[in-house]
TORKEKE-320104 format. One record per residue (C-alpha): residue number from 1; residue in one letter; x, z, y. Coordinates in Angstrom, 2 decimals. Example, Ala and Ser with C-alpha at 12.3 -4.5 7.8 and 13.67 -1.06 7.14 Angstrom:
% TORKEKE-320104
REC    k  r     east       up    north
REC    1  a    12.30     7.80    -4.50
REC    2  s    13.67     7.14    -1.06
This chain:
% TORKEKE-320104
REC    k  r     east       up    north
REC    1  x   -62.44   -19.28    -4.82
REC    2  x   -59.48   -21.55    -3.08
REC    3  x   -57.99   -19.23    -0.19
REC    4  x   -56.79   -20.82     3.20
REC    5  x   -53.70   -20.07     4.52
REC    6  x   -54.86   -17.76     7.24
REC    7  x   -56.65   -15.62     4.16
REC    8  x   -53.20   -15.71     1.99
REC    9  x   -51.57   -14.31     4.67
REC   10  x   -54.20   -11.76     5.84
REC   11  x   -53.74   -10.23     2.17
REC   12  x   -50.25   -10.44     2.28
REC   13  x   -50.54    -8.46     5.97
REC   14  x   -53.01    -6.04     4.15
REC   15  x   -50.23    -5.24     1.46
REC   16  x   -47.36    -4.68     3.35
REC   17  x   -49.19    -2.63     5.87
REC   18  x   -50.53    -0.30     2.78
REC   19  x   -47.04    -0.45     1.54
REC   20  x   -45.36     0.86     4.91
REC   21  x   -48.13     3.77     5.17
REC   22  x   -47.35     5.00     1.48
REC   23  x   -43.81     4.97     2.19
REC   24  x   -44.04     6.84     6.09
REC   25  x   -46.58     9.45     4.95
REC   26  x   -44.64    12.12     3.14
REC   27  x   -42.03    11.56     6.02
REC   28  x   -44.48    12.26     8.67
REC   29  x   -46.18    15.18     6.84
REC   30  x   -43.32    17.12     6.64
REC   31  x   -42.24    16.58    10.84
REC   32  x   -44.20    19.50    11.33
REC   33  x   -41.99    21.77     9.99
REC   34  x   -39.04    20.25    11.81
REC   35  x   -37.21    22.42    14.36
REC   36  x   -34.04    22.29    16.66
REC   37  x   -30.59    23.06    16.05
REC   38  x   -26.94    23.10    17.28
REC   39  x   -26.62    20.37    19.76
REC   40  x   -30.41    20.36    20.87
REC   41  x   -29.83    23.84    22.08
REC   42  x   -26.44    23.18    23.72
REC   43  x   -27.44    20.14    25.82
REC   44  x   -31.32    21.30    26.35
REC   45  x   -30.82    24.65    27.84
REC   46  x   -31.40    23.21    31.31
REC   47  x   -34.46    21.52    30.11
REC   48  x   -35.97    24.44    28.51
REC   49  x   -35.44    26.80    31.37
REC   50  x   -36.49    24.09    34.15
REC   51  x   -39.91    23.70    31.57
REC   52  x   -40.39    27.54    31.29
REC   53  x   -40.16    28.00    35.12
REC   54  x   -42.50    25.19    35.17
REC   55  x   -40.64    22.92    37.53
REC   56  x   -42.45    19.87    36.50
REC   57  x   -41.38    16.42    36.93
REC   58  x   -38.80    17.53    39.73
REC   59  x   -37.16    20.20    37.12
REC   60  x   -37.07    17.24    34.83
REC   61  x   -34.27    15.42    36.59
REC   62  x   -32.67    18.59    38.14
REC   63  x   -32.37    19.43    34.42
REC   64  x   -30.73    16.07    33.45
REC   65  x   -28.64    16.39    36.55
REC   66  x   -27.26    20.05    35.48
REC   67  x   -26.58    18.48    32.15
REC   68  x   -24.48    15.97    33.79
REC   69  x   -23.11    17.94    36.35
REC   70  x   -21.46    20.92    33.99
REC   71  x   -20.31    18.62    31.29
REC   72  x   -16.67    19.03    30.60
REC   73  x   -16.35    17.60    26.95
REC   74  x   -18.75    14.65    26.59
REC   75  x   -17.64    11.07    28.56
REC   76  x   -20.51     8.92    27.30
REC   77  x   -22.92     9.99    29.85
REC   78  x   -26.21     8.36    28.33
REC   79  x   -25.46    10.40    25.32
REC   80  x   -26.09    13.65    27.83
REC   81  x   -28.96    11.84    29.50
REC   82  x   -30.97    11.17    26.19
REC   83  x   -29.93    14.45    24.72
REC   84  x   -31.11    16.53    27.87
REC   85  x   -34.82    15.16    26.82
REC   86  x   -34.60    17.30    23.76
REC   87  x   -38.34    17.74    22.79
REC   88  x   -38.43    21.21    21.88
REC   89  x   -37.60    21.82    25.55
REC   90  x   -41.00    20.96    26.11
REC   91  x   -42.80    23.81    24.02
REC   92  x   -41.05    24.24    20.15
REC   93  x   -43.69    22.64    18.67
REC   94  x   -43.45    18.89    20.61
REC   95  x   -40.11    18.85    18.22
REC   96  x   -42.14    17.24    15.55
REC   97  x   -42.14    14.08    17.36
REC   98  x   -38.79    13.44    16.38
REC   99  x   -39.17    11.37    13.18
REC  100  x   -42.17     9.24    14.52
REC  101  x   -40.05     8.74    17.75
REC  102  x   -36.92     7.44    15.56
REC  103  x   -38.58     5.80    12.64
REC  104  x   -40.90     4.19    14.82
REC  105  x   -38.16     3.11    17.28
REC  106  x   -36.27     1.40    14.48
REC  107  x   -39.48    -0.52    12.92
REC  108  x   -40.95    -1.77    16.24
REC  109  x   -37.53    -2.87    18.07
REC  110  x   -37.00    -5.05    15.08
REC  111  x   -40.89    -6.11    15.22
REC  112  x   -39.94    -7.16    18.78
REC  113  x   -36.76    -9.32    18.05
REC  114  x   -38.55   -10.83    15.43
REC  115  x   -41.04   -12.14    17.82
REC  116  x   -38.53   -13.20    20.31
REC  117  x   -36.17   -15.29    17.81
REC  118  x   -39.22   -16.70    15.24
REC  119  x   -42.20   -16.79    17.78
REC  120  x   -40.85   -17.39    20.96
REC  121  x   -41.35   -21.10    20.83
REC  122  x   -43.55   -21.31    18.09
REC  123  x   -46.70   -19.20    18.87
REC  124  x   -47.94   -19.29    15.32
REC  125  x   -44.93   -17.79    13.89
REC  126  x   -46.53   -14.80    14.92
REC  127  x   -48.19   -14.43    11.49
REC  128  x   -44.68   -13.93    10.09
REC  129  x   -43.46   -10.95    11.78
REC  130  x   -44.78    -8.46     9.93
REC  131  x   -44.38   -10.27     6.59
REC  132  x   -40.55   -10.34     7.27
REC  133  x   -40.36    -7.33     9.31
REC  134  x   -41.76    -4.91     7.49
REC  135  x   -40.23    -5.48     4.05
REC  136  x   -36.99    -5.36     5.96
REC  137  x   -38.10    -1.75     7.66
REC  138  x   -39.16    -0.27     4.51
REC  139  x   -35.88    -0.84     2.84
REC  140  x   -34.12     0.50     6.04
REC  141  x   -36.10     3.64     5.92
REC  142  x   -36.08     4.13     2.08
REC  143  x   -32.70     4.32     2.01
REC  144  x   -31.29     5.48     5.11
REC  145  x   -28.12     7.00     3.98
REC  146  x   -28.91    10.45     6.12
REC  147  x   -32.16    11.14     6.97
REC  148  x   -31.36    14.38     8.38
REC  149  x   -29.30    13.46    11.12
REC  150  x   -31.03    10.15    11.70
REC  151  x   -34.94    10.85    11.95
REC  152  x   -35.33    14.21    11.57
REC  153  x   -32.20    15.96    13.92
REC  154  x   -33.09    14.92    17.57
REC  155  x   -29.92    15.08    19.10
REC  156  x   -27.89    13.02    16.34
REC  157  x   -31.06    10.69    15.96
REC  158  x   -31.76     9.95    19.37
REC  159  x   -27.99     8.67    20.31
REC  160  x   -27.51     6.63    17.35
REC  161  x   -31.23     5.47    15.71
REC  162  x   -32.93     5.24    18.76
REC  163  x   -30.05     4.21    20.62
REC  164  x   -29.68     1.21    17.79
REC  165  x   -33.15     0.42    18.57
REC  166  x   -32.83     0.06    22.23
REC  167  x   -30.04    -2.47    21.76
REC  168  x   -32.60    -4.44    20.00
REC  169  x   -34.72    -4.04    22.65
REC  170  x   -32.13    -5.10    24.95
REC  171  x   -31.32    -8.11    23.09
REC  172  x   -34.99    -9.18    22.75
REC  173  x   -35.07    -8.69    26.82
REC  174  x   -31.87   -10.57    26.94
REC  175  x   -33.02   -13.77    24.93
REC  176  x   -36.42   -13.56    27.07
REC  177  x   -34.48   -13.74    30.31
REC  178  x   -32.09   -16.64    28.96
REC  179  x   -34.19   -18.92    27.13
REC  180  x   -37.90   -18.80    28.29
REC  181  x   -39.17   -20.28    31.20
REC  182  x   -41.16   -17.57    33.17
REC  183  x   -41.95   -16.83    36.64
REC  184  x   -39.61   -15.46    38.85
REC  185  x   -41.38   -11.93    39.61
REC  186  x   -41.39   -11.32    35.80
REC  187  x   -37.79   -12.72    35.04
REC  188  x   -37.27    -9.81    37.74
REC  189  x   -38.73    -7.53    36.03
REC  190  x   -37.01    -8.09    32.66
REC  191  x   -33.98    -8.30    34.29
REC  192  x   -34.34    -4.78    35.78
REC  193  x   -35.27    -3.32    32.66
REC  194  x   -32.57    -5.26    30.76
REC  195  x   -29.89    -3.64    33.40
REC  196  x   -30.81    -0.16    32.96
REC  197  x   -30.99    -0.61    28.93
REC  198  x   -27.33    -2.53    29.25
REC  199  x   -26.26     0.88    30.85
REC  200  x   -27.80     3.30    28.80
REC  201  x   -26.46     1.57    25.40
REC  202  x   -23.09     1.27    27.02
REC  203  x   -22.88     4.65    27.59
REC  204  x   -24.03     6.19    24.43
REC  205  x   -22.29     6.32    21.02
REC  206  x   -19.20     3.70    20.68
REC  207  x   -20.59     2.20    17.40
REC  208  x   -23.38     0.61    19.21
REC  209  x   -22.10     0.17    22.56
REC  210  x   -19.13    -1.72    21.26
REC  211  x   -21.11    -3.81    18.81
REC  212  x   -23.40    -4.98    21.67
REC  213  x   -20.91    -5.67    23.86
REC  214  x   -19.00    -7.78    21.56
REC  215  x   -22.30    -9.93    20.62
REC  216  x   -23.64    -9.82    24.62
REC  217  x   -19.88   -11.45    25.37
REC  218  x   -20.47   -13.91    22.46
REC  219  x   -23.39   -15.14    23.52
REC  220  x   -22.31   -15.15    27.40
REC  221  x   -19.33   -17.44    26.13
REC  222  x   -21.83   -19.70    24.47
REC  223  x   -24.28   -19.77    27.50
REC  224  x   -21.53   -21.07    29.75
REC  225  x   -20.60   -23.72    27.30
REC  226  x   -24.05   -25.08    26.29
REC  227  x   -26.73   -23.37    28.92
REC  228  x   -25.46   -22.80    32.23
REC  229  x   -28.91   -21.60    33.76
REC  230  x   -29.03   -19.02    30.69
REC  231  x   -25.42   -17.85    31.45
REC  232  x   -26.47   -17.34    35.18
REC  233  x   -29.57   -15.16    34.64
REC  234  x   -27.71   -13.01    31.70
REC  235  x   -24.36   -12.59    33.16
REC  236  x   -25.13    -9.31    34.93
REC  237  x   -26.69    -7.73    32.01
REC  238  x   -23.58    -8.23    30.23
REC  239  x   -21.29    -7.28    33.00
REC  240  x   -23.26    -3.89    33.41
REC  241  x   -23.17    -3.13    29.65
REC  242  x   -19.46    -3.53    29.48
REC  243  x   -18.54    -1.58    32.42
REC  244  x   -20.38     1.16    31.17
REC  245  x   -18.38     0.89    27.92
REC  246  x   -15.11     0.96    29.58
REC  247  x   -15.87     3.67    31.95
REC  248  x   -16.75     5.77    28.75
REC  249  x   -13.21     4.50    27.01
REC  250  x   -11.12     5.53    30.30
REC  251  x   -12.98     8.44    30.97
REC  252  x   -10.72    11.62    31.18
REC  253  x   -13.25    13.42    28.85
REC  254  x   -12.82    10.89    25.97
REC  255  x    -9.04    11.95    26.46
REC  256  x   -10.16    15.82    26.53
REC  257  x   -12.49    15.04    23.25
REC  258  x    -9.46    13.31    21.67
REC  259  x    -6.86    16.07    22.40
REC  260  x    -9.29    19.11    21.30
REC  261  x   -10.20    17.25    18.14
REC  262  x    -7.54    15.53    17.01
REC  263  x    -4.73    16.81    18.62
REC  264  x    -4.45    13.30    21.30
REC  265  x    -3.32    11.05    18.47
REC  266  x    -5.33     8.42    16.97
REC  267  x    -5.31     7.32    13.19
REC  268  x    -4.58     3.51    13.56
REC  269  x    -3.52     1.34    16.42
REC  270  x    -6.30    -0.78    17.93
REC  271  x    -5.17    -4.04    16.08
REC  272  x    -5.20    -2.02    12.51
REC  273  x    -8.52    -0.45    13.36
REC  274  x    -9.89    -3.95    14.25
REC  275  x    -8.52    -5.33    10.86
REC  276  x    -9.54    -1.91     8.85
REC  277  x   -13.04    -2.52    10.36
REC  278  x   -13.36    -6.06     8.88
REC  279  x   -12.15    -5.06     5.81
REC  280  x   -13.93    -1.90     5.29
REC  281  x   -17.38    -3.40     6.21
REC  282  x   -16.89    -6.44     3.84
REC  283  x   -16.32    -3.92     1.29
REC  284  x   -19.85    -1.47     2.79
REC  285  x   -21.62    -5.06     2.26
REC  286  x   -20.71    -5.66    -1.43
REC  287  x   -21.36    -1.94    -2.43
REC  288  x   -24.77    -2.27    -0.70
REC  289  x   -25.97    -5.88    -1.78
REC  290  x   -27.29    -4.75    -4.70
REC  291  x   -30.68    -6.00    -6.64
REC  292  x   -32.94    -4.40    -4.11
REC  293  x   -31.46    -6.23    -1.30
REC  294  x   -31.05    -9.47    -3.22
REC  295  x   -35.13    -9.11    -4.23
REC  296  x   -36.30    -8.77    -0.82
REC  297  x   -34.03   -11.65     0.48
REC  298  x   -35.83   -13.59    -2.11
REC  299  x   -39.05   -12.25    -0.98
REC  300  x   -38.95   -13.15     2.35
REC  301  x   -37.27   -16.83     1.89
REC  302  x   -40.90   -18.65     1.96
REC  303  x   -41.35   -16.97     4.98
REC  304  x   -38.37   -17.71     6.52
REC  305  x   -38.77   -21.24     5.73
REC  306  x   -42.09   -21.69     7.25
REC  307  x   -40.52   -19.93    10.13
REC  308  x   -37.35   -22.20    10.64
REC  309  x   -39.37   -25.26    10.31
REC  310  x   -41.22   -24.46    13.25
REC  311  x   -38.48   -23.26    15.44
REC  312  x   -36.68   -25.36    17.78
REC  313  x   -33.18   -24.20    17.28
REC  314  x   -30.77   -26.21    15.64
REC  315  x   -29.16   -24.29    13.33
REC  316  x   -25.87   -25.61    13.90
REC  317  x   -22.28   -24.17    12.07
REC  318  x   -24.02   -21.55     9.84
REC  319  x   -20.63   -20.62     8.96
REC  320  x   -19.24   -19.83    12.39
REC  321  x   -22.89   -18.20    12.81
REC  322  x   -21.84   -15.78     9.69
REC  323  x   -18.61   -15.13    10.84
REC  324  x   -19.50   -14.14    14.34
REC  325  x   -22.33   -12.03    13.45
REC  326  x   -20.04   -10.82    10.68
REC  327  x   -17.43    -9.52    13.12
REC  328  x   -20.14    -8.23    15.64
REC  329  x   -21.37    -6.01    12.56
REC  330  x   -17.81    -4.99    11.83
REC  331  x   -17.14    -3.56    15.48
REC  332  x   -19.32    -0.98    14.82
REC  333  x   -16.92     1.14    12.77
REC  334  x   -13.67     0.09    15.18
REC  335  x   -14.08     2.94    17.38
REC  336  x   -14.03     5.82    14.52
REC  337  x   -11.46     3.99    12.52
REC  338  x    -9.27     3.80    15.37
REC  339  x    -9.66     7.75    15.98
REC  340  x    -9.66     9.53    13.13
REC  341  x    -9.50     6.54     9.98
REC  342  x   -12.84     7.10     8.86
REC  343  x   -16.46     4.97     9.16
REC  344  x   -18.14     7.67    11.45
REC  345  x   -20.38    10.50    10.23
REC  346  x   -24.19    10.37     8.61
REC  347  x   -25.72     9.03    11.99
REC  348  x   -23.23     6.09    12.03
REC  349  x   -23.31     5.54     8.40
REC  350  x   -27.67     5.15     9.07
REC  351  x   -26.97     2.81    11.73
REC  352  x   -24.58     0.77     9.83
REC  353  x   -27.26     0.63     7.07
REC  354  x   -29.93    -0.23     9.55
REC  355  x   -27.70    -3.23    10.99
REC  356  x   -26.91    -4.53     7.55
REC  357  x   -30.13    -4.81     6.62
REC  358  x   -30.90    -6.76     9.45
REC  359  x   -27.67    -8.94     9.52
REC  360  x   -28.59   -10.21     5.92
REC  361  x   -32.05   -11.11     7.06
REC  362  x   -30.43   -13.02    10.23
REC  363  x   -28.25   -14.75     7.92
REC  364  x   -30.41   -16.02     5.24
REC  365  x   -32.93   -16.85     7.49
REC  366  x   -30.16   -19.22     9.68
REC  367  x   -28.90   -20.54     6.40
REC  368  x   -32.59   -21.71     5.50
REC  369  x   -32.68   -23.11     9.37
REC  370  x   -29.76   -25.03     8.45
REC  371  x   -30.99   -26.43     5.21
REC  372  x   -34.41   -26.90     6.33
REC  373  x   -33.48   -29.12     9.24
REC  374  x   -30.06   -30.56     8.56
REC  375  x   -29.61   -30.57     5.04
REC  376  x   -32.66   -31.89     3.93
REC  377  x   -34.65   -34.82     4.82
REC  378  x   -37.97   -34.12     6.60
REC  379  x   -40.25   -35.03     4.09
REC  380  x   -38.53   -32.89     1.54
REC  381  x   -38.36   -29.94     3.57
REC  382  x   -42.16   -30.40     4.35
REC  383  x   -42.81   -30.91     0.68
REC  384  x   -40.91   -27.68     0.17
REC  385  x   -43.42   -25.86     3.06
REC  386  x   -46.21   -27.06     0.86
REC  387  x   -44.97   -26.03    -2.30
REC  388  x   -44.18   -22.52    -0.81
REC  389  x   -47.46   -22.45     0.26
REC  390  x   -49.58   -23.49    -2.51
REC  391  x   -47.69   -20.72    -4.72
REC  392  x   -47.33   -18.37    -1.77
REC  393  x   -49.80   -15.11    -3.16
REC  394  x   -48.27   -15.44    -6.96
REC  395  x   -44.69   -16.02    -5.77
REC  396  x   -45.27   -12.73    -3.36
REC  397  x   -47.13   -10.91    -6.18
REC  398  x   -44.51   -11.50    -8.89
REC  399  x   -41.62   -10.83    -6.54
REC  400  x   -43.32    -7.71    -4.65
REC  401  x   -44.14    -6.35    -7.90
REC  402  x   -40.15    -6.76    -9.13
REC  403  x   -38.96    -5.10    -5.64
REC  404  x   -41.63    -2.43    -6.49
REC  405  x   -40.31    -1.93    -9.71
REC  406  x   -36.66    -1.47    -8.86
REC  407  x   -37.55     1.01    -6.29
REC  408  x   -39.84     3.05    -8.56
REC  409  x   -37.38     3.00   -11.92
REC  410  x   -34.31     2.56   -10.19
REC  411  x   -33.42     6.50    -8.86
REC  412  x   -36.53     6.64    -6.87
REC  413  x   -35.93    10.60    -6.75
REC  414  x   -33.18     9.52    -4.00
REC  415  x   -35.31     8.09    -1.26
REC  416  x   -36.15     8.94     1.52
REC  417  x   -40.07     9.19     0.96
REC  418  x   -39.86    10.86    -2.53
REC  419  x   -37.51    13.58    -1.13
REC  420  x   -39.92    14.38     1.65
REC  421  x   -42.92    14.46    -0.90
REC  422  x   -41.06    16.74    -3.12
REC  423  x   -40.51    18.98    -0.30
REC  424  x   -43.94    19.08     0.84
REC  425  x   -45.42    19.27    -2.80
REC  426  x   -42.91    22.12    -3.78
REC  427  x   -44.13    24.04    -0.61
REC  428  x   -40.26    24.00     0.57
REC  429  x   -41.18    22.39     3.60
REC  430  x   -43.77    24.91     4.55
REC  431  x   -41.54    27.95     3.97
REC  432  x   -39.10    26.49     5.99
REC  433  x   -41.22    25.99     8.90
REC  434  x   -42.73    29.77     8.89
REC  435  x   -38.99    30.81     8.50
REC  436  x   -38.47    29.32    11.54
REC  437  x   -41.72    30.53    13.31
REC  438  x   -40.75    33.72    12.50
REC  439  x   -37.41    33.51    14.31
REC  440  x   -38.96    32.04    17.38
REC  441  x   -41.04    34.49    17.97
REC  442  x   -38.01    36.94    18.01
REC  443  x   -36.14    34.47    20.12
REC  444  x   -39.20    34.53    22.64
REC  445  x   -39.31    38.04    22.94
REC  446  x   -37.91    39.37    25.98
REC  447  x   -37.51    42.71    24.70
REC  448  x   -34.91    41.72    21.85
REC  449  x   -31.71    41.14    23.18
REC  450  x   -29.44    40.70    20.41
REC  451  x   -31.16    39.27    17.17
REC  452  x   -30.44    39.55    13.71
REC  453  x   -31.69    36.96    11.32
REC  454  x   -31.52    36.51     7.24
REC  455  x   -30.13    33.10     6.19
REC  456  x   -33.18    30.81     5.45
REC  457  x   -33.10    30.19     1.56
REC  458  x   -31.48    27.16     0.97
REC  459  x   -33.53    24.37    -0.67
REC  460  x   -33.09    20.19    -0.62
REC  461  x   -34.73    19.63     2.77
REC  462  x   -34.24    16.66     4.52
REC  463  x   -34.69    18.35     7.87
REC  464  x   -32.79    21.88     7.00
REC  465  x   -30.62    23.16     9.50
REC  466  x   -29.80    26.86    10.32
REC  467  x   -27.96    29.54    12.12
REC  468  x   -24.49    30.25    10.73
REC  469  x   -23.84    33.61     9.09
REC  470  x   -21.33    35.37    11.23
REC  471  x   -17.58    34.76    10.56
REC  472  x   -15.87    35.24    13.83
REC  473  x   -17.03    32.79    16.54
REC  474  x   -19.80    30.63    15.28
REC  475  x   -20.84    28.22    18.36
REC  476  x   -24.04    27.27    16.84
REC  477  x   -25.49    30.63    17.32
REC  478  x   -24.15    31.14    20.82
REC  479  x   -25.85    27.88    21.87
REC  480  x   -29.17    29.42    20.04
REC  481  x   -28.43    32.46    22.65
REC  482  x   -27.74    30.48    25.41
REC  483  x   -30.84    28.76    25.05
REC  484  x   -33.00    31.63    24.75
REC  485  x   -31.14    33.63    26.95
REC  486  x   -30.11    36.54    24.32
REC  487  x   -26.80    38.29    24.37
REC  488  x   -25.99    37.19    20.93
REC  489  x   -27.76    35.92    18.04
REC  490  x   -26.21    36.88    14.71
REC  491  x   -27.18    35.95    10.82
REC  492  x   -26.41    38.57     8.07
REC  493  x   -27.31    38.42     4.50
REC  494  x   -29.76    41.04     3.90
REC  495  x   -31.20    41.65     7.40
REC  496  x   -34.20    41.58     9.31
REC  497  x   -34.26    40.74    13.20
REC  498  x   -34.82    43.53    15.87
């Protein structure tokens, strides 16, 4: 039986959705054993107290205000706002939504951006969003460098993984406002939403805020040259994002943090930091571009080809596009290289990885557009499209099987999904959850003022966090004590809580 193009796409959609479900199942299965730690307590204590007092929605806003007002350390105000909304403040078991929120935000934000870029002017391209977006997301999730900080620890993940996703939603709204002809009321609503996101993203981690600022400024210059109507519609969004970044950079609290952590000095000059971010990002791209990534791109080429042929973009100057997008990508590392000479911690490593996969996909798609529309003649481009369509299922099956084989036989034990499955299968996650349930029962007991706990047994856990054995001042334990209203919280080997 000869399958129509629509039926082929339906089969491909089903295959990718099933693959995504298999990848996500173990990661979400262990979510119910996830518990707060460290900065979750220090930033979430006002919200926890408000919720314990039953203050409702007024208490939520007052707790956010208190978190901002009592802050003496963090200049990036958006971090304080998002951190104050720590889920466990509304009930310890709400914390289990953290991995759903983080992984879901990455996937959905990229779907929205894909929809805007490839289907904004060609509605039939909507069929291509999932075949392009799902395999990209699978690779990002499977090989996330630090899932502990990026999926399961709220404070770390909300200000990196989640804000990365917000930056993509911001870009989606920005492009919608700039390039689509919509009614005035809708454009006003979208502009207000984009302005709010611009402030949130601009006031958060410097990796995302600076790279988003660079991207928006590049687009603003392009619009000023080529699309003055788009410039007029979007300049306020770029301005607010940039002002938010500058406000954080110039805040006295930034100097306070620099003095406290690095003795008031930086590892590099600004120009050297820019150069090193370009150099090290290039080396990152080289090291990350392995057989899995190449097979992913090969697998997606027929879908890229079909998408670009129906798009209205001209795909001019692909070399310039690659250079500019590389510069934007590299700017993610500039701030940390400037301050301490590193590419950042685990949660920053994760957003560098997400952005890398997205950058590769965007560039291959753009180069496909350049070849299809500016190199090949129209009849040859169409012939290539028809040929790809004719053999699409066989091509998809072969390349998909190769990609799956490389994942399964290429150190699958290191993937996030396998690690989560092993935790669940061996009972490690369940034991970890039981240990925290026992602790929470003591921490919520008002008659216990100075609880003493044993360390949790360490096993390889994606969301492993623990209080620290006493050895002088331990800020994590102090944060936990303040959160639950205790005089102290102590961890001593061989003892139980009283």
